[in-house]
Wavefront OBJ file of the C-alpha trace (Angstrom):
o trace
v -40.250 3.162 -8.894
v -38.839 0.477 -11.215
v -37.019 3.122 -13.253
v -35.594 4.654 -10.082
v -34.290 1.295 -8.909
v -32.727 0.610 -12.316
v -30.971 3.978 -12.262
v -29.650 3.270 -8.792
v -28.381 -0.146 -9.841
v -26.737 1.324 -12.920
v -24.689 3.623 -10.703
v -23.866 1.028 -8.084
v -21.012 -0.654 -9.969
v -19.258 2.692 -10.413
v -19.939 3.521 -6.768
v -18.284 0.275 -5.720
v -15.133 1.164 -7.667
v -15.192 4.686 -6.241
v -15.853 3.644 -2.634
v -13.955 0.365 -2.300
v -10.659 1.997 -1.215
v -12.380 3.951 1.576
v -14.318 0.974 2.940
v -11.416 -1.467 2.661
v -8.895 0.998 4.061
v -10.996 1.868 7.111
v -11.437 -1.858 7.783
v -7.642 -2.129 7.962
v -7.459 0.914 10.246
v -9.942 -0.834 12.564
v -7.818 -4.001 12.479
v -4.712 -2.122 13.566
v -6.513 -0.292 16.356
v -8.534 -3.228 17.694
v -6.640 -6.410 16.796
v -3.287 -5.555 15.270
v -2.056 -7.127 12.054
v 0.561 -9.871 12.049
v 3.703 -8.621 13.764
v 2.138 -5.213 14.439
v 0.200 -5.377 17.739
v -2.991 -3.405 18.298
v -2.395 0.214 19.251
v -4.869 2.948 20.117
v -5.402 5.901 17.821
v -2.494 8.366 17.803
v 0.103 5.888 19.051
v 2.657 3.799 17.161
v 2.464 0.044 16.676
v 5.863 -1.469 15.896
v 6.586 -4.786 14.207
v 9.612 -6.141 16.025
v 10.560 -8.704 13.377
v 10.449 -8.941 9.596
v 7.120 -9.998 8.095
v 6.349 -13.648 7.412
v 3.363 -15.826 6.431
v 1.568 -15.053 9.698
v 1.325 -11.400 8.679
v -1.888 -11.527 6.682
v -1.786 -8.166 4.942
v -1.999 -7.647 1.185
v 1.462 -7.581 -0.477
v 3.301 -6.930 2.786
v 7.044 -6.419 2.352
v 9.851 -8.459 3.895
v 12.524 -5.751 3.573
v 11.613 -3.344 6.331
v 10.126 -3.270 9.796
v 6.728 -1.625 9.866
v 5.956 1.152 12.310
v 2.292 2.063 11.962
v 0.139 4.735 13.533
v -3.557 5.307 12.921
v -4.326 8.970 13.504
v -7.687 10.396 14.584
v -7.287 14.124 14.196
v -10.516 14.899 15.999
v -8.097 15.644 18.871
v -6.496 18.456 16.853
v -2.875 18.641 15.624
v -0.402 15.895 16.473
v 3.324 16.474 16.945
v 5.642 13.855 15.464
v 9.311 13.589 16.465
v 11.690 11.424 14.414
v 15.291 10.448 15.245
v 18.472 10.676 13.220
v 18.865 7.365 11.368
v 22.410 7.621 10.019
v 22.728 5.590 6.813
v 19.529 3.608 7.428
v 16.728 4.172 4.914
v 13.285 4.916 6.303
v 10.040 6.463 5.177
v 6.944 7.572 7.051
v 4.161 7.700 4.485
v 0.952 9.608 5.299
v -2.194 8.116 3.770
v -5.656 9.638 4.087
v -8.870 7.683 4.554
v -9.420 7.432 0.776
v -5.885 5.959 0.373
v -4.357 9.153 -1.059
v -0.649 9.526 -0.283
v -0.590 13.071 1.091
v 2.932 13.459 2.549
v 6.266 11.744 3.197
v 8.878 12.087 5.923
v 12.123 10.153 5.578
v 15.364 9.581 3.729
v 14.244 10.799 0.293
v 11.764 13.455 1.377
v 13.275 15.149 4.430
v 16.638 13.435 5.052
v 17.995 11.259 7.844
v 18.502 13.947 10.460
v 16.303 14.228 13.549
v 13.230 16.378 12.991
v 9.880 17.598 14.291
v 6.635 17.637 12.298
v 3.021 18.513 13.076
v 0.017 16.806 11.471
v -2.855 19.282 11.123
v -6.518 18.261 10.631
v -8.640 19.627 7.783
v -9.988 23.123 8.452
v -8.030 23.635 11.686
v -6.497 27.000 12.525
v -4.373 28.036 15.480
v -0.819 28.283 16.728
v 1.624 25.502 15.872
v 5.144 24.701 17.136
v 7.561 27.089 15.423
v 10.200 24.379 14.965
v 7.934 21.898 13.149
v 7.288 21.226 9.455
v 3.576 20.890 8.639
v 1.812 17.804 7.281
v -1.638 18.998 6.222
v -4.181 16.180 6.533
v -7.009 15.857 4.011
v -9.253 13.644 6.184
v -9.738 13.272 9.930
v -8.392 9.702 9.780
v -4.826 9.328 8.506
v -2.490 6.330 8.520
v 1.232 6.696 9.059
v 2.855 3.772 7.267
v 6.444 3.603 8.453
v 9.056 1.365 6.862
v 12.509 1.086 8.439
v 15.138 -0.772 6.415
v 16.329 -3.980 8.052
v 19.081 -6.062 6.457
v 18.052 -9.318 8.129
v 17.680 -10.973 11.541
v 21.036 -9.698 12.770
v 19.960 -6.109 12.099
v 16.572 -6.278 13.833
v 17.760 -4.959 17.203
v 19.319 -1.839 15.692
v 16.194 -1.191 13.620
v 14.044 -1.625 16.749
v 15.987 1.142 18.478
v 15.105 3.510 15.617
v 11.431 2.561 15.911
v 11.398 3.389 19.604
v 12.353 6.978 18.835
v 9.296 7.754 16.677
v 7.085 9.758 19.058
v 3.549 11.160 18.706
v 1.664 13.517 21.018
v -1.376 15.775 20.604
v -1.061 19.506 21.178
v -4.154 19.201 23.365
v -3.276 16.477 25.864
v -6.856 16.333 27.194
v -8.565 15.632 23.847
v -10.101 12.201 23.175
v -10.366 10.600 19.707
v -13.885 10.411 18.245
v -13.235 7.037 16.599
v -15.047 5.467 13.669
v -18.718 4.705 12.982
v -19.827 1.137 13.587
v -19.774 -1.224 10.624
v -23.045 -2.163 8.948
v -24.253 -5.564 10.091
v -27.268 -6.659 8.048
v -25.433 -9.800 6.985
v -25.955 -8.985 3.303
v -22.510 -8.354 1.892
v -23.456 -5.984 -0.925
v -25.959 -3.980 1.089
v -23.523 -3.663 3.991
v -20.840 -2.342 1.650
v -23.027 0.511 0.432
v -24.234 1.285 3.938
v -20.616 1.419 5.147
v -19.794 3.682 2.231
v -22.683 5.990 3.147
v -21.586 6.292 6.769
v -17.891 6.669 6.077
v -18.108 9.115 3.171
v -20.112 11.471 5.403
v -17.697 11.116 8.334
v -14.645 11.328 6.075
v -15.538 13.530 3.082
v -13.587 13.087 -0.147
v -11.167 15.576 -1.586
v -12.804 18.684 -3.097
v -11.411 17.506 -6.437
v -13.559 14.354 -6.157
v -16.802 15.861 -4.872
v -18.223 16.570 -8.332
v -17.802 12.942 -9.354
v -19.290 11.730 -6.072
v -22.530 13.677 -6.612
v -23.374 11.173 -9.379
v -24.182 8.669 -6.653
v -26.896 10.739 -4.962
v -29.661 8.370 -6.242
v -28.081 5.590 -4.181
v -28.699 7.544 -0.977
v -25.005 7.858 -0.087
v -25.488 11.473 0.978
v -28.664 10.789 2.939
v -29.327 10.175 6.610
v -31.385 7.005 6.093
v -29.827 3.561 5.824
v -29.327 2.213 2.304
v -32.176 -0.016 1.088
v -32.039 -2.706 -1.615
v -35.510 -4.257 -1.873
v -34.962 -5.871 -5.283
v -31.375 -6.972 -4.749
v -30.093 -4.872 -7.636
v -27.475 -3.106 -5.564
v -26.131 -6.419 -4.325
v -25.891 -7.642 -7.911
v -23.993 -4.547 -9.000
v -21.751 -4.839 -5.946
v -20.612 -8.192 -7.341
v -20.187 -6.657 -10.784
v -18.008 -3.903 -9.338
v -15.942 -6.396 -7.415
v -15.417 -8.469 -10.563
v -14.386 -5.352 -12.475
v -11.715 -4.469 -9.897
v -10.435 -8.049 -9.816
v -10.236 -8.200 -13.615
v -8.434 -4.864 -13.770
v -5.986 -6.125 -11.158
v -4.796 -8.760 -13.643
v -5.312 -6.868 -16.913
v -4.144 -3.334 -16.276
v -2.796 -0.918 -18.854
v 0.549 -0.339 -17.114
v 3.619 -0.908 -19.319
v 5.094 -4.414 -19.367
v 8.887 -4.617 -19.281
v 10.305 -8.117 -19.918
v 7.204 -9.662 -18.326
v 7.068 -7.258 -15.361
v 4.089 -4.937 -15.120
v 5.665 -1.691 -14.019
v 3.009 0.522 -12.456
v 4.991 3.730 -12.225
v 1.770 5.710 -11.925
v -0.365 3.228 -9.997
v -0.568 5.544 -6.971
v -1.034 8.841 -8.829
v -4.762 9.145 -8.086
v -4.259 11.918 -5.526
v -4.557 15.176 -7.473
v -5.376 17.770 -4.804
v -3.806 16.956 -1.418
v -0.105 16.751 -2.215
v 1.918 18.020 0.714
v 5.320 17.637 2.338
v 7.654 15.296 0.446
v 5.298 14.713 -2.507
v 5.761 15.875 -6.093
v 2.893 18.164 -7.100
v 3.293 18.054 -10.878
v 1.069 16.985 -13.818
v 3.265 13.983 -14.586
v 2.360 12.482 -11.206
v -1.424 12.983 -11.454
v -4.102 10.966 -13.258
v -6.391 13.547 -14.861
v -9.395 11.424 -15.929
v -11.686 10.688 -12.927
v -12.935 7.310 -14.162
v -9.366 6.113 -14.752
v -8.235 7.638 -11.478
v -10.808 5.860 -9.353
v -10.355 2.475 -11.031
v -6.586 2.754 -10.527
v -7.197 3.680 -6.895
v -9.361 0.595 -6.367
v -6.803 -1.669 -8.047
v -4.013 -0.155 -5.950
v -5.986 -0.870 -2.766
v -6.671 -4.422 -3.938
v -3.093 -5.250 -4.933
v -0.982 -3.090 -2.648
v -2.816 -1.044 -0.061
v -0.660 1.812 1.265
v 1.841 1.588 -1.570
v 4.103 4.551 -2.258
v 4.373 6.887 -5.197
v 6.945 5.568 -7.660
v 9.445 8.266 -6.817
v 9.620 6.750 -3.306
v 9.420 3.092 -4.321
v 8.575 1.240 -7.532
v 6.556 -1.983 -7.374
v 6.860 -4.132 -10.503
v 4.670 -7.234 -10.428
v 4.609 -10.436 -12.442
v 1.995 -13.176 -12.676
v 3.677 -14.797 -15.707
v 7.107 -15.549 -17.097
v 8.595 -13.586 -19.991
v 6.674 -15.770 -22.475
v 3.319 -15.131 -20.799
v 2.897 -18.510 -19.065
v 1.494 -18.290 -15.508
v 4.032 -18.650 -12.710
v 3.535 -21.995 -10.984
v 5.486 -23.998 -8.420
v 5.954 -27.084 -10.574
v 8.289 -25.088 -12.845
v 11.711 -23.597 -12.161
v 12.508 -20.003 -13.087
v 15.556 -17.781 -13.230
v 15.766 -14.001 -12.938
v 19.139 -12.868 -14.280
v 20.606 -9.444 -13.499
v 23.438 -8.375 -15.816
v 23.601 -5.206 -13.738
v 21.606 -4.614 -10.608
v 18.773 -2.071 -10.597
v 19.655 1.613 -10.164
v 18.379 2.589 -6.721
v 19.192 5.166 -4.084
v 18.386 2.736 -1.262
v 17.943 -0.990 -2.090
v 15.938 -3.526 -4.133
v 14.288 -6.941 -3.611
v 12.057 -9.610 -5.174
v 9.241 -10.964 -2.959
v 6.977 -13.952 -3.656
v 3.242 -14.024 -2.798
v 0.474 -16.567 -3.122
v -2.531 -16.043 -5.398
v -5.210 -14.737 -4.956
v -4.608 -13.554 -1.368
v -1.194 -11.964 -2.059
v 0.240 -13.159 1.264
v 3.765 -14.415 1.940
v 4.153 -18.196 1.585
v 5.659 -20.471 4.232
v 8.841 -22.218 3.088
v 11.562 -24.413 4.630
v 14.324 -21.771 4.723
v 12.215 -18.803 5.901
v 13.259 -16.727 2.894
v 10.397 -14.634 1.544
v 12.353 -12.072 -0.441
v 15.762 -11.814 -2.031
v 17.739 -8.734 -2.998
v 20.938 -6.774 -2.765
v 21.088 -7.037 1.058
v 20.064 -10.705 1.471
v 22.643 -12.590 3.575
v 24.265 -15.561 1.821
v 23.560 -14.631 -1.802
v 26.393 -15.047 -4.303
v 27.367 -13.400 -7.586
v 28.844 -15.334 -10.497
v 32.459 -14.881 -11.526
v 31.475 -12.133 -13.975
v 29.662 -10.215 -11.221
v 26.155 -11.023 -12.437
v 23.359 -12.283 -10.175
v 20.866 -15.021 -11.035
v 17.916 -15.668 -8.701
v 16.429 -19.186 -8.871
v 12.726 -19.572 -8.073
v 11.438 -23.109 -7.576
v 9.540 -25.390 -5.249
v 12.403 -27.916 -5.040
v 15.671 -26.936 -3.423
v 18.376 -26.479 -6.092
v 21.325 -28.881 -6.054
v 23.769 -26.426 -7.629
v 25.514 -24.464 -4.825
v 25.257 -21.095 -6.598
v 21.576 -21.600 -7.391
v 20.963 -22.754 -3.797
v 22.579 -19.591 -2.419
v 20.272 -17.455 -4.579
v 17.112 -19.549 -4.132
v 13.699 -17.991 -3.550
v 11.374 -20.884 -2.594
v 8.021 -21.186 -4.392
v 4.774 -22.928 -3.342
v 3.203 -25.882 -5.170
v 0.632 -23.566 -6.759
v 0.322 -20.290 -8.636
v 2.268 -17.333 -7.277
v 3.039 -13.674 -7.940
v 6.328 -11.809 -7.776
v 6.904 -8.179 -6.807
v 10.205 -6.443 -7.564
v 10.622 -3.429 -5.272
v 13.029 -0.593 -5.971
v 13.447 1.827 -3.061
v 14.297 5.377 -4.184
v 14.482 4.291 -7.825
v 16.960 5.912 -10.164
v 15.990 8.095 -13.101
v 16.398 5.228 -15.589
v 13.598 3.388 -13.781
v 11.323 6.430 -13.605
v 11.781 7.365 -17.272
v 11.269 3.774 -18.451
v 14.720 3.213 -19.959
v 15.847 0.602 -17.424
v 15.423 -2.962 -18.730
v 13.892 -5.196 -16.059
v 15.372 -8.720 -15.818
v 13.214 -11.337 -17.607
v 11.650 -14.214 -15.660
v 12.709 -17.276 -17.664
v 11.443 -20.831 -17.247
v 14.327 -23.331 -17.242
l 1 2 3 4 5 6 7 8 9 10 11 12 13 14 15 16 17 18 19 20 21 22 23 24 25 26 27 28 29 30 31 32 33 34 35 36 37 38 39 40 41 42 43 44 45 46 47 48 49 50 51 52 53 54 55 56 57 58 59 60 61 62 63 64 65 66 67 68 69 70 71 72 73 74 75 76 77 78 79 80 81 82 83 84 85 86 87 88 89 90 91 92 93 94 95 96 97 98 99 100 101 102 103 104 105 106 107 108 109 110 111 112 113 114 115 116 117 118 119 120 121 122 123 124 125 126 127 128 129 130 131 132 133 134 135 136 137 138 139 140 141 142 143 144 145 146 147 148 149 150 151 152 153 154 155 156 157 158 159 160 161 162 163 164 165 166 167 168 169 170 171 172 173 174 175 176 177 178 179 180 181 182 183 184 185 186 187 188 189 190 191 192 193 194 195 196 197 198 199 200 201 202 203 204 205 206 207 208 209 210 211 212 213 214 215 216 217 218 219 220 221 222 223 224 225 226 227 228 229 230 231 232 233 234 235 236 237 238 239 240 241 242 243 244 245 246 247 248 249 250 251 252 253 254 255 256 257 258 259 260 261 262 263 264 265 266 267 268 269 270 271 272 273 274 275 276 277 278 279 280 281 282 283 284 285 286 287 288 289 290 291 292 293 294 295 296 297 298 299 300 301 302 303 304 305 306 307 308 309 310 311 312 313 314 315 316 317 318 319 320 321 322 323 324 325 326 327 328 329 330 331 332 333 334 335 336 337 338 339 340 341 342 343 344 345 346 347 348 349 350 351 352 353 354 355 356 357 358 359 360 361 362 363 364 365 366 367 368 369 370 371 372 373 374 375 376 377 378 379 380 381 382 383 384 385 386 387 388 389 390 391 392 393 394 395 396 397 398 399 400 401 402 403 404 405 406 407 408 409 410 411 412 413 414 415 416 417 418 419 420 421 422 423 424 425 426 427 428 429 430 431 432 433 434 435 436 437 438 439 440
């Protein structure tokens, strides 16, 4: 028995890394359905929830953006296929990203993927067969639960009303109007954090099976009882101990990843490439956008969920993050920093820098209600030579140009994320030089 328990504990850390995205993601799905998140009110399965204003500090979601309005829909495909209608959006960038229960990006609808014309799509559950609308493009789901993460570009407060009108034209309906969603299993409630995690993982991984490409790896965890019908037991506390070890591993990897560093920015071009088998409409199904090694793939997936749940593939949007300045010193509010752009980033849509607190990665309240700054930010100014310098500091700058381009910082550690929407080829091939973060 002691040997059996030791074997189970030895696997538990790996199982945490493997299962964390599923458990964490489904918790967020529950939040949206039952409580809402920040500016997105609660909405039942298979209906949209629209944020009617740009995100701020009250929107407590990991690494939320301040560039777009979110239109979210949590899908329960136990009802069968769902029809999605989207409007024409003119010149306005938008993306509807489809994310399965394991956080795999499985499809995209929007400016880059399908264009800005009006269109009809149908989301089909795993294993379903039958007649579908002839005028619809198919999004093939890989799990019964799917999140639609919609982002609609909004240039600031004066543009909110026009963006709201686009949101109102995203429509969902089931083919079978009488079907009722099955919902999710109840959360474990023993009160023991580690034990509850593994029990949640057992329940969810049976309700929402992983991709066939991942099943072989998942069989390693059979000694933990994840495939069984009985509740997970941890009489000696070893699973709880390894739960903490797994959590520490993911947290460490979140700060010490292997992604390339470009002038102090960690540029995770392949951070979301862990989906290798369910790449559908609007994705790029090519070896260069897949992580082959399972152990690397699942650790990257856990880190992606921790740092930026529901982030896009890099060909849709690049997320470069910085915890330090160009010299490696941690970013802190008592210092002043500049980010100088000789030329602005090559993008097909737009770019921005957003500031987050540490370790929650939430937006930080500030006196001018500016949480991001970029090429569409009202009031910013270029120098006489056309260059742009962003000033990041806790104190308000006295220089008028620096004040116009000020991104307020907290009086503590912070993290920056530079987002590039529809990045150009120079970004994707690594030849673009990111602007250094310099302490002044």
